[in-house]
C-alpha positions, 0 to 999 in steps of 0.5 A: 103132815097134819098126822105127824104134828098131832104126835108131836107136843106143842112147842114152848113159846115166848110171851111175845109169841103167845101174843102173836099166836092169839091173833092167829088163833082167833083168825084161824087163817091170817096174812102177816099184814093182818097180824101186824094190824091186829097187834098195832094197838096193843104192841109197840112192835113194827112189821119186822118184829111181827114177821120175825115172831111168825118165822120163829113160831114156823121154825118151832112147828107152832105155825103152818103156812100156805102160799098163795101167789106172793101172799102167805097165809098162816094157821095154827099147827095145834089148838090153843088148849094144847099150848095151855096144857104144855105150859101148865105142864112145864110150870109144875 
């Protein structure tokens, strides 16, 4: 699956999704609770909003997840540089 994601371009994401992705890129692997805690001081979002953004990013292919017991661990499907390059390309 990693090989397949490398053939695809990084998806376009919203500003709110960027904020979530910054947390995941920084941590490399984290739970929804960790993302929620990291954004608590900077974004005025409740836990449900953060979980919705995580699910959107999963559907877009920006995130991957691994389930261990009841916990989901999220990791980036693409490096941050690929998103920045895709964003710059779409801007031009």
